[in-house]
C-alpha positions as CSV (number, residue, x, y, z in Angstrom):
1,M,114.8,131.5,131.0
2,R,113.0,133.6,133.4
3,R,109.3,133.5,132.7
4,P,107.9,137.0,132.2
5,T,105.0,138.3,134.4
6,L,101.5,137.9,133.6
7,S,101.0,141.6,132.3
8,V,104.0,141.2,130.1
9,C,102.5,137.8,128.7
10,L,99.2,139.5,128.0
11,L,100.9,142.5,126.3
12,A,102.9,140.0,124.1
13,L,99.6,138.4,123.1
14,L,97.7,141.6,122.3
15,L,100.2,143.9,120.8
16,P,101.0,141.9,117.6
17,A,97.4,141.4,116.6
18,V,96.7,145.1,117.1
19,L,99.6,146.6,115.4
20,V,100.1,144.2,112.5
21,P,97.4,144.3,109.5
22,T,96.3,141.0,108.2
23,V,98.3,139.6,105.2
24,L,95.7,138.6,102.6
25,A,94.6,141.4,100.1
26,A,91.1,141.5,98.7
27,D,92.6,140.1,95.3
28,Q,95.2,137.9,96.6
29,Q,94.6,134.1,96.8
30,P,95.9,131.9,99.5
31,I,98.6,129.4,98.7
32,S,97.1,127.0,96.1
33,L,98.0,124.2,93.7
34,H,99.9,125.5,90.7
35,P,97.2,125.7,87.6
36,D,100.0,124.3,85.4
37,N,101.2,121.4,87.4
38,G,99.2,120.3,90.5
39,H,102.3,118.7,92.1
40,Y,103.5,122.1,93.0
41,L,102.1,125.2,94.7
42,L,101.5,128.8,93.8
43,F,102.2,131.3,96.5
44,R,102.1,135.1,96.1
45,G,102.1,134.7,92.2
46,K,105.3,132.5,92.2
47,P,105.7,128.7,91.6
48,T,106.7,127.3,95.0
49,V,108.3,124.3,96.7
50,L,108.1,124.4,100.5
51,I,111.4,123.7,102.2
52,T,112.0,124.1,105.9
53,S,113.6,122.8,109.1
54,G,111.2,123.8,111.6
55,E,110.3,123.7,115.3
56,H,108.4,120.8,117.0
57,Y,105.0,122.3,116.3
58,G,104.5,124.1,119.6
59,A,105.0,127.8,118.4
60,A,101.2,128.8,118.8
61,L,100.3,126.8,122.0
62,N,103.4,127.4,124.1
63,G,103.3,130.8,125.7
64,D,107.0,130.7,126.6
65,F,108.0,130.4,122.9
66,D,109.1,133.6,121.2
67,Y,107.8,132.9,117.7
68,A,109.2,136.1,116.4
69,R,112.9,135.0,117.0
70,Y,112.1,131.7,115.4
71,L,110.5,133.0,112.2
72,D,113.3,135.4,111.8
73,E,115.7,132.4,111.8
74,L,113.7,130.8,109.2
75,K,113.7,134.0,107.1
76,A,117.5,134.3,107.5
77,H,117.9,131.1,105.6
78,E,115.0,131.8,103.2
79,L,113.0,128.7,104.4
80,N,109.4,129.0,103.8
81,L,107.1,126.7,105.9
82,T,106.4,126.0,109.6
83,R,104.2,123.2,110.8
84,T,102.2,124.2,113.9
85,F,99.9,122.3,116.0
86,S,96.3,124.0,117.0
87,G,96.5,123.5,120.6
88,V,93.9,120.6,121.0
89,Y,96.9,118.2,121.4
90,R,100.0,118.9,123.4
91,E,102.7,116.8,125.1
92,V,104.4,116.8,128.5
93,P,107.9,117.5,129.3
94,G,109.9,114.2,128.7
95,S,107.5,113.0,125.8
96,F,109.5,111.0,123.3
97,N,112.8,111.9,125.0
98,I,112.8,115.3,123.3
99,K,114.8,117.8,125.1
100,G,113.3,121.4,125.2
101,N,110.2,120.1,123.5
102,T,108.2,123.1,122.3
103,L,105.2,121.0,122.1
104,A,105.4,120.3,125.9
105,P,104.8,123.8,127.5
106,K,105.7,124.0,131.0
107,E,103.3,124.5,133.8
108,G,101.2,127.7,133.2
109,A,102.6,128.3,129.6
110,Y,99.9,126.3,127.7
111,V,97.7,128.5,125.8
112,S,94.5,126.7,125.2
113,P,91.7,127.4,122.6
114,W,89.2,127.2,125.4
115,A,88.6,129.5,128.5
116,K,88.8,128.1,131.9
117,S,86.1,127.7,134.5
118,G,87.6,127.2,137.8
119,D,90.3,124.6,137.3
120,K,88.6,123.0,134.2
121,Y,87.9,124.1,130.8
122,D,84.6,125.4,129.3
123,L,84.1,124.2,125.8
124,S,81.4,126.7,125.2
125,K,83.8,129.6,125.8
126,W,86.8,130.6,123.6
127,N,89.9,131.8,125.0
128,D,90.5,135.1,123.2
129,D,94.2,135.2,124.1
130,Y,94.7,132.0,122.2
131,F,93.3,133.4,119.0
132,K,95.0,136.6,119.4
133,R,98.2,134.6,119.6
134,L,97.4,132.4,116.7
135,K,96.6,135.2,114.4
136,A,99.6,137.1,115.5
137,F,101.8,134.1,114.7
138,V,100.3,133.6,111.3
139,T,100.6,137.3,110.6
140,A,104.3,137.3,111.6
141,A,104.9,134.2,109.4
142,G,103.3,135.8,106.5
143,E,105.5,139.0,106.9
144,R,108.6,136.8,106.6
145,G,107.3,134.9,103.7
146,V,106.7,131.7,105.8
147,V,103.8,129.4,105.1
148,V,101.9,127.9,108.1
149,E,100.6,124.3,108.0
150,L,98.2,124.4,110.8
151,V,97.6,120.9,112.1
152,L,94.0,120.8,113.5
153,F,94.2,117.4,115.4
154,C,96.8,114.7,116.5
155,T,96.4,111.1,117.4
156,F,96.7,110.5,121.2
157,Y,99.8,108.2,121.5
158,E,99.5,107.6,125.1
159,D,96.8,107.8,127.9
160,R,98.6,110.5,129.6
161,L,98.3,112.7,126.5
162,W,94.6,112.3,126.3
163,D,94.3,112.8,130.1
164,I,95.6,116.4,129.8
165,C,93.4,117.2,126.8
166,P,90.6,119.8,127.2
167,L,88.4,117.5,125.2
168,N,88.6,114.7,127.8
169,Q,85.7,114.8,130.2
170,K,88.0,114.9,133.1
171,N,89.1,118.3,132.1
172,N,86.0,120.3,131.1
173,V,82.8,121.3,132.8
174,N,80.6,120.1,129.8
175,G,80.9,116.5,130.4
176,V,82.3,116.1,126.9
177,G,84.8,113.3,126.0
178,K,83.6,110.2,127.7
179,V,85.6,107.9,125.4
180,G,89.1,106.5,125.4
181,R,92.0,108.0,123.5
182,E,91.5,105.5,120.6
183,E,88.0,106.6,120.2
184,A,88.5,110.4,120.4
185,H,88.9,110.9,116.6
186,T,85.9,108.7,115.6
187,L,82.1,109.3,115.3
188,K,81.3,107.4,118.6
189,E,80.4,110.5,120.8
190,K,78.4,113.0,119.2
191,A,78.9,115.6,121.8
192,L,82.8,115.3,121.3
193,N,82.3,115.6,117.6
194,D,80.3,118.7,118.1
195,A,83.0,120.3,120.2
196,Q,85.7,119.3,117.7
197,L,83.8,120.7,114.6
198,A,82.8,123.9,116.6
199,F,86.5,124.4,117.1
200,V,87.5,123.9,113.5
201,R,84.6,126.3,112.4
202,K,86.1,128.8,114.8
203,V,89.6,128.5,113.6
204,I,88.3,128.9,109.9
205,S,86.5,132.1,110.9
206,E,89.5,133.7,112.7
207,L,92.1,132.8,109.9
208,K,90.0,133.4,106.7
209,D,92.0,136.5,105.8
210,F,95.5,134.8,105.4
211,D,97.2,133.7,102.3
212,N,100.1,131.9,104.1
213,L,98.1,129.0,105.5
214,Y,96.8,125.5,104.7
215,Y,95.2,123.1,107.1
216,E,96.1,119.5,108.0
217,V,93.3,117.4,109.3
218,C,95.2,115.1,111.7
219,N,98.8,114.3,112.5
220,E,99.7,110.5,112.3
221,P,96.0,109.2,112.2
222,Y,97.4,105.8,111.4
223,F,98.2,105.5,115.1
224,G,95.6,105.4,117.8
225,G,92.3,104.4,116.0
226,V,91.6,107.6,114.0
227,A,88.7,106.8,111.9
228,D,88.6,107.6,108.0
229,D,85.0,108.8,108.1
230,W,85.9,111.2,111.0
231,Q,88.8,112.7,108.9
232,R,86.5,113.2,105.9
233,L,84.1,114.9,108.2
234,V,86.7,117.2,109.4
235,A,87.8,118.1,105.8
236,Q,84.3,118.6,104.8
237,T,83.7,120.9,107.6
238,V,86.6,123.1,106.5
239,V,85.2,123.1,103.0
240,D,81.6,124.1,104.3
241,A,83.0,126.7,106.6
242,E,84.7,128.4,103.6
243,K,82.0,128.0,101.1
244,D,80.9,131.7,101.2
245,F,84.4,133.0,101.5
246,P,86.1,134.6,98.4
247,H,89.3,132.7,99.4
248,K,89.6,129.0,99.9
249,H,92.5,127.2,101.8
250,L,94.2,124.0,100.9
251,I,93.6,120.9,102.9
252,A,96.3,118.4,103.7
253,R,96.0,114.8,105.0
254,N,98.6,112.6,106.7
255,I,98.6,109.3,104.9
256,A,101.4,107.0,106.3
257,N,104.9,106.8,107.6
258,G,107.1,105.8,104.8
259,S,105.1,105.2,101.7
260,Q,101.8,104.0,100.6
261,K,99.7,104.1,97.4
262,I,96.5,106.1,98.1
263,Q,93.2,104.4,97.5
264,D,90.0,106.4,97.2
265,P,91.5,109.9,98.0
266,D,89.4,112.4,99.7
267,P,88.4,115.0,96.8
268,N,88.7,117.8,99.5
269,V,92.4,117.1,100.0
270,S,95.0,118.7,97.8
271,I,98.2,117.8,99.8
272,F,99.1,114.3,100.8
273,N,101.6,114.2,103.7
274,F,104.0,111.3,104.3
275,H,106.4,111.1,107.3
276,Y,109.8,109.4,107.3
277,A,109.4,109.1,103.5
278,N,112.8,107.8,102.4
279,P,113.3,106.3,99.9
280,P,110.7,108.7,98.4
281,E,108.5,105.9,96.9
282,A,105.4,107.9,98.2
283,V,106.0,110.3,95.2
284,T,106.3,107.6,92.6
285,Q,103.3,105.6,93.8
286,N,101.0,108.6,94.0
287,Y,102.2,111.0,91.2
288,G,99.3,110.1,89.0
289,L,96.9,112.0,91.4
290,N,98.3,115.3,90.3
291,R,98.5,116.6,93.8
292,V,101.2,117.8,96.0
293,I,103.2,115.0,97.8
294,S,104.8,116.1,101.0
295,Y,107.4,114.7,103.2
296,D,105.9,116.3,106.2
297,E,108.2,115.0,109.1
298,T,111.7,113.7,109.6
299,G,113.7,112.5,112.5
300,F,114.7,109.3,114.3
301,R,117.9,109.0,112.2
302,S,120.5,110.4,114.6
303,S,121.5,114.1,114.9
304,G,123.8,114.3,111.9
305,D,123.1,116.6,108.8
306,T,123.9,114.4,106.0
307,V,120.8,112.0,106.3
308,Y,118.2,114.8,106.5
309,R,120.1,116.8,103.6
310,V,119.9,113.8,101.5
311,H,116.4,113.0,102.2
312,A,115.5,116.5,101.1
313,W,117.2,116.4,97.9
314,E,116.1,113.0,97.0
315,F,112.4,113.7,97.8
316,V,112.4,117.1,95.8
317,F,114.2,115.5,92.8
318,A,112.0,112.6,92.9
319,G,108.9,115.2,92.3
320,G,107.8,116.0,95.8
321,G,106.5,119.5,96.6
322,V,107.1,119.9,100.2
323,Y,110.0,118.9,102.5
324,D,109.7,119.6,106.3
325,N,112.7,118.6,108.5
326,L,111.8,118.4,112.1
327,D,114.5,120.5,113.9
328,Y,114.9,120.1,117.5
329,S,117.5,122.8,117.8
330,F,114.5,125.3,118.5
331,T,113.4,125.3,122.1
332,A,111.6,127.9,124.3
333,D,115.1,129.0,125.6
334,T,116.8,129.0,122.1
335,E,114.1,130.1,119.7
336,D,116.9,131.0,117.3
337,G,117.8,127.4,116.9
338,T,121.0,127.4,118.5
339,M,120.7,124.4,121.0
340,K,123.0,121.6,120.1
341,V,120.9,118.5,119.6
342,T,122.3,115.4,121.2
343,P,120.8,111.9,122.1
344,P,118.5,111.0,123.6
345,T,116.6,113.4,121.4
346,P,115.6,111.3,118.4
347,G,116.6,113.6,115.5
348,G,118.7,116.5,114.5
349,G,118.7,120.0,113.3
350,G,120.7,123.3,113.6
351,R,122.0,126.1,111.6
352,T,124.4,124.1,109.5
353,L,121.5,122.1,108.3
354,R,119.3,125.1,107.5
355,R,122.2,126.6,105.5
356,Q,122.3,123.3,103.5
357,L,118.5,123.3,102.9
358,K,118.6,126.8,101.7
359,V,121.1,125.4,99.1
360,L,118.5,123.1,97.8
361,K,115.6,125.7,97.7
362,D,118.0,128.1,95.9
363,V,118.7,125.3,93.3
364,V,115.1,124.5,92.7
365,Q,114.3,128.2,92.2
366,S,117.0,128.5,89.6
367,F,115.1,126.3,87.2
368,D,111.6,126.1,85.8
369,F,110.5,123.0,87.9
370,V,106.8,123.6,87.2
371,H,107.4,122.2,83.6
372,M,109.6,119.3,84.8
373,K,108.7,115.7,85.7
374,P,110.7,113.0,87.7
375,D,112.4,110.7,85.4
376,R,114.9,108.1,87.0
377,S,115.4,106.5,83.5
378,L,117.4,109.7,82.6
379,V,120.4,108.1,84.5
380,K,121.3,105.1,82.5
381,S,124.0,103.9,84.7
382,V,125.9,104.8,87.9
383,P,128.6,103.0,90.0
384,N,127.3,100.5,92.7
385,G,126.6,102.6,95.8
386,I,125.5,105.6,93.9
387,S,121.8,106.6,94.1
388,A,120.3,109.1,91.4
389,Y,117.2,111.0,91.1
390,A,116.2,113.5,88.2
391,L,113.7,116.1,87.1
392,T,113.5,116.7,83.4
393,Q,111.9,118.8,80.7
394,P,113.2,116.9,77.6
395,G,115.2,119.0,75.3
396,K,115.1,122.0,77.7
397,Q,116.4,121.3,81.1
398,Y,117.7,118.5,83.3
399,A,118.3,118.4,87.1
400,V,120.2,115.4,88.5
401,Y,121.1,114.6,92.2
402,F,123.6,111.8,92.9
403,S,124.3,110.7,96.4
404,R,126.4,107.8,98.0
405,V,123.5,106.0,99.4
406,T,123.6,102.1,99.2
407,A,120.4,100.2,99.6
408,E,120.3,96.8,101.4
409,K,117.9,94.2,100.3
410,G,116.5,91.1,101.8
411,S,116.2,87.8,100.3
412,D,112.9,88.6,98.7
413,G,114.6,91.6,96.8
414,K,112.8,94.3,98.9
415,E,114.8,97.1,100.3
416,T,115.5,96.6,104.0
417,G,117.4,99.6,104.7
418,R,119.9,102.4,103.3
419,F,123.2,103.4,104.5
420,F,125.8,106.2,103.5
421,D,129.1,105.1,102.3
422,P,130.9,108.5,102.0
423,H,134.3,108.9,100.3
424,P,135.9,111.3,98.2
425,G,136.2,110.6,94.4
426,P,134.3,111.0,91.1
427,A,131.5,108.8,89.7
428,R,131.3,107.6,86.3
429,V,127.7,108.0,85.0
430,T,125.8,107.7,81.8
431,L,122.8,109.8,80.9
432,S,120.1,109.0,78.5
433,I,119.7,112.3,76.9
434,P,120.1,113.6,73.3
435,Q,123.9,113.8,72.4
436,G,125.3,117.4,72.0
437,S,126.6,120.2,73.9
438,Y,125.4,121.3,77.2
439,R,126.0,123.9,79.7
440,A,126.6,122.1,83.1
441,E,126.5,123.5,86.6
442,W,127.9,121.2,89.5
443,V,126.5,122.2,92.7
444,D,128.1,121.3,96.2
445,T,125.0,120.6,98.1
446,R,126.7,121.6,101.5
447,S,128.2,125.0,100.5
448,G,126.1,125.9,97.5
449,E,129.2,126.6,95.4
450,R,128.7,126.0,91.6
451,K,131.2,125.1,89.1
452,A,130.1,125.7,85.4
453,Q,131.5,123.8,82.4
454,T,130.6,122.6,78.9
455,L,129.7,119.0,78.6
456,K,129.9,117.4,75.2
457,L,127.8,114.3,75.7
458,V,127.8,111.5,73.2
459,A,125.0,108.8,73.1
460,D,125.6,106.0,75.8
461,Q,129.1,107.2,76.6
462,P,129.8,107.7,80.3
463,F,131.5,110.7,81.8
464,D,133.0,111.6,85.1
465,T,131.5,113.7,87.8
466,P,133.7,116.0,89.8
467,A,135.0,114.4,93.1
468,F,132.4,114.4,95.8
469,E,132.2,112.9,99.2
470,E,128.5,112.5,100.0
471,D,126.4,114.0,97.3
472,I,126.3,116.4,94.3
473,A,123.9,117.8,92.0
474,L,124.0,118.5,88.2
475,L,122.0,121.1,86.2
476,L,122.1,120.9,82.5
477,T,120.6,123.1,79.6
478,P,121.3,122.5,76.0
479,G,123.6,124.9,74.1
480,G,127.2,125.0,75.8
481,N,129.8,126.1,73.8
């Protein structure tokens, strides 16, 4: 893609902020926990589950990335979340073998929060163009019904990533950042902490008027020595910065890869993020917190669609409130998400998967999920090789998801992996619900096609699903004829 001239870049930065009003009306609350069920969200007056397949977090900091085209693609599939890094952290071309990595801007395309003084950054001066771009991006997302998860900080996985950060003493005129990468997110250096928290307060001030926004403290803090007390300080800084604002934004914290039972949760945190959270044990382990449990990042399971679709359905039907697929088909050359994802890029993405995730979002919105709870005991029996998750409101509504996923277990009985065994055919299942007549809808999770029928269920008697190859969903309400 030919890089635009400097004048064109500046115009693109300035115009959206001038021409587009802020999103948040005086009486409109930002996205919040749902008052009737804290496992879900309330956005613009509607119960909300956030589901997306979004770019690799560089939309705000990468000046080559046309975020309007990207957000148009999300809107076209009615996906409602994007995860974006603030710009403190960035990667370099080739990082993690990601082709077209939006988080690794080309030379001259990085938009930093801090202004330059010569060839270094001055941490006492803000880059106005950065904040204009950030606000224009959040505005554009809000216009399309897309919520922004703004990730304030990220662990430094390699020395070369800390070496290019403005907060490293090598790169600023202020002499700040005299620590190694594994001490950058600790309380070891007060001057560094002061610069970090000043940035947080600046961001909070600039984005106070947006309703389509929440903050994550730090991406993957369990790598690279990120300290718990530092994370709590950042979260408290957000709270303190907003204490006099009429509207408060939710705070998220990244807990673990896979699953982990949360001990001593930060009371300032409302969304608990997990990466690579399949099977969705993180929801079960932490459901008692009555907070949103989020599957915040996927990938590293090849480029096929099935695995990411199944992860999404399982997580949501296990009671999760957010599913965010990492979609590598978005680049600074293909902001519409049309790049074919191939190895060695470590994940997947593309329009086919986005269409399938829209099916999930449509299904969730078709029932009253706020008054439902996860209940795996609903499915009393399934054939070997079938996995099932269910959301229920006993006596009123039931939603069940079946997939051909087989769990491998070690000699100790613990699950060591999962694999798909797709083949066409029905499955004989038994549900533990009151006998009677039910209106049933069978949902094809790939196409969204629904087939309605009346099911007359008899206690403890199995019945056959329609034939399916990989997965299928069932929606039940009492009263079929």
